[in-house]
N, C-alpha and C positions, 0 to 999 in steps of 0.2 A: 977641692974634691976631684978625684979622678973619675973618668967615665965608668970605671968598675964599681965605684962607690955610689953612683947616681941611682936613685930609686925611680922605678917606673910603675905605672898603673895602666890598666887596660880599660878603656871606655868603649863599650859596645864594639870591641874588636880593634880599636885604635890604641896603640901604645903611646903613652905620653909621659914625659918626666913628671915627677911629683916634687914640688908643685908644677903645674903646667908651665911650659916655656913662655907663654904669653900672659901669665897670670897678672902682671902689673902693667900691661900695655893698655891702660884705661882708655886712651883716646881711640885706639884701633878697635878695642872691644865695643866701645860706644858706636863707632861707625858700622861695625858688623851687626849689632843689634838693630840699628836703623835700617840697614839693607835687608835684614831678615823680615822686618815689619813691612817694608815697601814691596818686597817680593810677594808676600801674602796678600797685601792690598791689591796688587796687580793681578795675580794668578787665581786667587780664590773665586772671584766672581765668574771667571771662565769655567772653573770646575763646577760651580753651582749650576750654571747654565747648561752644561753638558750632563748634569745629573750624577757626577762623580763625587759630589760632596753636598751635604745639606746646607741650606742657608744658615741654620742655627749653629752648625759646627764651624762654618766659616767665620761667623760673627764671634763665636767664643774664642777661636784660635787667634783671630786678629786682636781681640781684647787682651789676650795674654801677651802677645808680642808688643802691643802698645804699652803695657805695664813694664815689660822688659826693656823696651827702648827708653822709657822715662827713667827707669832705675839706672840705666847706664849713662844717660845724659847727666843725671844727678851725680853718679859716682865719678864721672870724668871732669865735671865742671863745677859742681856744687850748686848749680842752678836747678830750680824746680824742687821736686821732692822725690824721695825714694818711693818705690812701690809699697803698697800696703802689705803688712806681714801675712795676711791671709791669702795673698796672691802668690806667695813664694812656692807652695807645692805645685801649682799649675805651671809656673814658670820652669821649675825643675823638670817636670814631666815633659814639657814642650822641648826643652833643651836636650833631654835624653833622646827624644824622638828625632831631633835634628842631628844629633851625633850618630845615631843608628842609620839615618838616611845618608849622611856623609860616608860612613863606612860601607854602605851598600853601593854607593856610586863608585868608590875606590875599588871595590871588588869587581864591579862590572867593567871598569876601565883598566883593570889589572895594575892598579897603583894610583898614587896621588900625583896630580899636577901640582905645581908650586902654589897655584891659587887655591886648590882644594885643601892642600896641607895647611895653608894659612887659615882658611876658614875653620878647619878642624881645631887648630890651636886656639882660636878666639872663642869658639863655641864651647870647647872643653873648659877654657878659663872661666867663662860665664857660669857654667854648671858648678865648677869647683868652688867659686865664691859663694854660691847659694847653698852649699852643703850645710847640714846642721852642725853647729859648733863653731863655724867660721865667724870671726869678729869683723869682717871687712866693712860691713855697713856701719857698725858702731865706730870703728877706727876712722872711716871717712868722715863721719859726722863730727868727730872730735877734731879732725884736721881742718875742716871748714870753719869751725868755731875758733880754733886757734889762729887761723889766717885772718879772720875778722878782728880778733883782739889785737893782733900784731899791727894790722893796718890802722886801727883806731889809735893805738899807741903812737905809731909813726906820725899820724896826722896831728895828734895832740902836741908832739914834739916840734913839728914844723910850725904849728900855730903859736907856740910859746916863744 
């Protein structure tokens, strides 16, 4: 596929290839989700103390990012469990807000630093995977089951 044939999509003002360039960088996406959670755990108490955010809002947003971090830990490693299906709309909304914030930072800075561009790619990839109709979660679940079956078969062969 040539560059002229590549499809693009705009996410809150950020143009990204379709699918996103980082769509299958699961380990990096997992790390980004964890950093996003840790940032909120660190900064939100300060915002609550300053009266710029309510404690309830901070708690709710942290809970969403805990679910998102757990989701991506599972997606990348197969350990733990995916987020509950009813959490997906809140995760999508939080990611949309994060993408909009990244776009605003880029506008204020008159462009993307390498770090901000990478963050945008990973956050867009997370949002892309959570879109209705994507089968990422089901495919990952099947992958993990197949890996377990293969490992069990290999172990049985070694024992025989």
